N, C-alpha and C positions, 0 to 999 in steps of 0.2 A: 504493498500500499502507498502512496506518494503524499507528501503535506498534505495537498490536497484534496484527495479523500479522503481524507482522516479526521479535518478540518471538514470536515459539512459531515462528515456518521457524526461527532459528538454537538450535540446538542451546546450552542452560543448564547452567552447571554448581552444584555444591553443593540449596539442600533447594532455591528452586526448582526445579530441571533435573532429579530428582527425583518431585517433585510433577506434575509439566509430564507425567513418564511415567509414570508410577504412573495422572491422569487420562488419557492419552490410549491405555492400558490397557483404564480403567472403560468406552472407549467402545466396548469393544466388547462389552460386553455389555447395551448399551441397548434393540436384536432378539429374545438371542435368552427379556429380560429382561419386554418387548413381549409372546411368543410364548407364556411361561406363562402372563401373564395373561389373556390371552387365550381357552389353553387353557383354564385352570378355571375360570374365570370364565362362559365361554364358555358349559363344559358343566352350573358347574351355572346361570343360566339356564336353560338348555335344558328346564331337570328343574323347575325351578317352573315353572314356564310347560306343560308335560305335563301339570304334574301339577293343575294350574290346571280345562286344554284339558277333563282326564274330572273334574270336579266342578264343572262350568260355577254350579249350583247351589248351592249352597256358598260358591265366592266369590262372586254375585248379593248373598249375605245376608248376607256378612260384607259385602261393598261398602256394601250399605245399613242394617244398620248402626254405618261410619262416617262415612253420609253422603252420601256422593262420586255423586254425582247420575249420570242415568240409569245403574244399575248393570247394568238388561240390557244395556246398550250396551258398560259401559266392562269388563263382565266377561272377555266373553271377546277387547278389543281387549289387554287390559292379557296375562289370557294369550298371545296368539298376537304382542304385541309381545314379550316374555318368551326363547319360543319360539321363535321366526326370529333375534328382535334375537341368542340367544347361540348360532345355529347363524351367523349373519354374523362374530359375533366371531372363533370361532374359524377358519374363512376369513378373514377378513380382509378385511373385500369395507362398503365405504362403512363403515368403521371409528368414525372421524366423529361420521357422522350421529347410528350405533346408539349410538356414548356419549353422545352428548346427550339422546340419548329415555329411555335407562336411566335416566339420572345423573336426568332429566328423572321419570320414573317411581317411578325412589326418592326420591324428596325427597318431592314426594303418598305418600309412604309414612312416613316422617317425618310429614309434619303431621298428614292420617290416623287414622294408625293406634301414632303412636312422638310427640306427640306432647308429653310432659312428658321424653324424653330427646332430642326437638330443643330442647328450648328449657335444657334444663341441660349443655348443648354448654361453656359458659365455666364452668358454676361450677358442678358435677358433671360432670367427661367423658370422669371413666367409664362411666357413663349411657346418655350417648352411643357411646361405642365399643362397649359391651356388644348395644345395640338392633341388630336384626335388619336392618335396612337399611340395618347401618354398611359394612361389607365389600362391598356392592354396585353404594354408592353411589361408596365408595372408585375399587376397579377401574370404575368406566366410565366415572370423572371420569380415570384416568391414561389409559385410553383416548383420550378424550375431546385434551383438552389433548397429550397425544404418538402419539400414533399408532398407526397397528399393528406399521409398523417395514418390518422390511426383507420377513422370511420371511411374505408376506401380497398377499392381489390386490390388493389398496390402491397393495401396491407395482411390484409386477409390471403391472399398469394401466398404474402412472404409468412403467415403461419404455417397455414397447408406443411410449405418447403422445410421447416425446422422442425416439424412433430413427424413426417414425411423422416427425416433423418437418423 
């Protein structure tokens, strides 16, 4: 056991002890928070993907105007990524991979459609924050970095793998 493990396992008093208790209680919010992020932003991705799937001609024209290569291929691919990716976020399956793909998608959205907002991330952060891709990118990065949490198919599959071993 290292000193960090020892200090966590011993109850301590004072402010450090209160903070340790608070931090321990706050840890219980980890999975409910990730579930809320996945449910809300998964639904948002489903809606944007569904809308794009039903207007592929307009999406292709928009992608063409942005200079995105192979817009006839990219329009349905991105639409499906957002639609299916949103479903996968909601159920928490392949969450980190889908988080990576959706974050990449949103980064490309910044580069192609909101380049001015992206380039002002440090000089005018407000412009960066209010750009359409921001919250989608942020939610995708949360899932990529922290995973799906306990209330997910990813966690269920991991528990099954552990019991099978």
